[in-house]
Every structure is written in structure tokens, then in C-alpha cells.
C-alpha positions in Angstrom: -7.4 6.1 -4.1 -10.5 7.8 -5.5 -8.7 11.1 -5.4 -5.8 9.6 -7.3 -7.9 8.0 -10.0 -9.7 11.3 -10.6 -6.3 13.1 -11.0 -5.0 10.5 -13.4 -7.6 11.6 -15.9 -7.5 8.5 -18.0 -9.5 5.3 -18.1 -8.2 2.8 -15.5 -9.4 -0.5 -14.2 -9.2 -1.0 -10.4 -8.8 -4.2 -8.5 -8.1 -4.7 -4.8 -6.0 -7.1 -2.8 -5.9 -7.4 0.9 -2.5 -8.1 2.4 -1.7 -7.8 6.1 1.1 -8.1 8.6 -0.5 -6.1 11.5 -3.8 -7.7 12.6 -5.2 -5.7 15.5 -1.9 -4.5 16.9 0.2 -1.4 16.4 3.3 -3.4 15.6 3.8 -5.7 12.6 3.8 -9.4 13.2 6.5 -9.7 10.5 4.4 -12.5 8.9 2.6 -11.2 5.7 -0.7 -12.9 4.7 -2.6 -12.6 1.5 -6.2 -12.3 2.7 -7.8 -11.5 -0.7 -6.0 -11.8 -4.1 -6.5 -10.3 -7.5 -9.7 -11.0 -9.6 -8.3 -9.3 -12.7 -5.7 -10.9 -14.9 -2.6 -8.6 -15.2 -0.4 -10.5 -17.6 1.0 -8.1 -20.2 -0.7 -5.1 -18.6 0.7 -1.9 -17.0 0.1 -2.1 -13.2 0.2 0.6 -10.7 0.1 -0.5 -7.0 -1.5 2.2 -4.8 -0.4 1.8 -1.2 -1.4 3.9 1.8 1.8 3.5 3.7 5.2 1.8 3.3 6.4 1.0 6.8 8.7 -1.9 7.2 8.5 -2.7 3.5 7.7 -6.3 4.2 4.0 -6.2 3.1 4.7 -4.2 -0.1 7.7 -6.3 -1.0 5.5 -9.4 -0.6 2.8 -7.9 -2.8 5.2 -6.7 -5.5 6.8 -10.2 -5.7 3.3 -11.7 -5.9 2.3 -9.4 -8.7 5.6 -9.8 -10.6 4.9 -13.5 -10.9 1.8 -12.7 -12.8 4.0 -11.2 -15.6 2.6 -7.7 -16.0 4.1 -5.5 -18.8 5.2 -3.0 -16.1 4.8 -2.8 -12.4 5.1 0.5 -10.4 4.5 1.5 -6.8 2.7 4.6 -5.7 2.6 5.3 -2.0 0.8 8.1 -0.1 3.2 7.9 2.8 6.5 6.3 3.6 8.4 5.7 6.9 12.0 5.1 5.6 13.3 4.8 9.2 11.3 1.6 9.6 12.2 -0.2 6.4 13.5 -3.7 7.0 13.8 -4.6 3.3 14.7 -2.3 0.3 11.6 -0.8 -1.3 11.5 1.2 -4.5 8.7 3.7 -4.5 8.1 5.1 -8.0 5.6 7.8 -6.9 5.5 9.1 -3.3 3.1 11.6 -1.6 5.3 12.3 1.4 7.6 10.9 4.1 6.2 10.6 7.6 7.9 10.3 11.0 8.1 7.1 13.0 4.7 7.5 14.5 1.5 5.3 14.1 -0.6 7.2 11.7 -4.3 6.9 10.7 -6.8 8.7 8.6 -7.4 9.5 4.9 -7.8 5.8 4.2 -5.1 4.6 6.6 -6.5 2.3 9.3 -5.7 0.8 12.6 -7.6 -2.6 12.9 -10.1 -1.3 10.2 -10.8 1.9 12.3 -10.1 5.6 11.5 -10.0 5.3 7.7 -12.8 7.9 7.5 -10.8 10.7 9.0 -10.2 13.6 6.5 -6.7 14.2 7.8 -3.7 12.1 8.5 -3.2 11.9 12.3 -1.0 10.0 14.6 -1.9 7.9 17.7 0.1 8.4 20.9 
């Protein structure tokens, strides 16, 4: 995300939410949980959601619905990676880095049970 903010080249305010459907496993539980919500009011503001990966779409769909209820002026989704073969719900990605195959990926901020975020490259786990 830091790389993206630097490339935007304009003043932005950053807030974080923590939403999960994976836990410690490599397969989604299908149950999305809000673990940490917004601190910043977004009503009437332009909001860009920055997501590491869109997999089934369940988590990002949950998040976008949660944010839409807070009445932002605009709401857009930017995803580093997307696995369209795994989507279970429709997802509109406004800005996409690239599509990845149906493999479990980690690195460059993408984790597995909070591990491997630090890797400089995106890798997959066999």
C-alpha cells in the first residue's frame, strides 16, 4: 500500500480495517468477520479500498457493503491481485494490478496466517 500511496502523488488519509474469512487455514471458512472497523468517518468522502487479493469475493463484497452503508461520496476498489476462477459472488474491481492462477499466494503484503507478508516477491505455496 505504501508503494501505491507514493504513486498517487496527492494527499490522502489512510485508515485500516481487518476483515477475515480464512483464519489459519488455506481455505476460506465462508464466514466473513469484521475484526477491526474504521476509525475515520467516510460520509461524503471519496473512498478507495486497497485490497491485496480478491479470491472468492466474499470478504471484499462484505467490506464494500459495510462501507457503502456509511454513505461515502464514491467508493472504488483497487486490488493488487485477482483470482477470477475462485469468485463465488460478483465483484467489480475498478483498478487491478494483475490476475493470478488458482494457487495460494503469499508475499508483497499478502499473508498466510500473518506470515510471509515480508517477502519482496509474490510466491505460491504448494
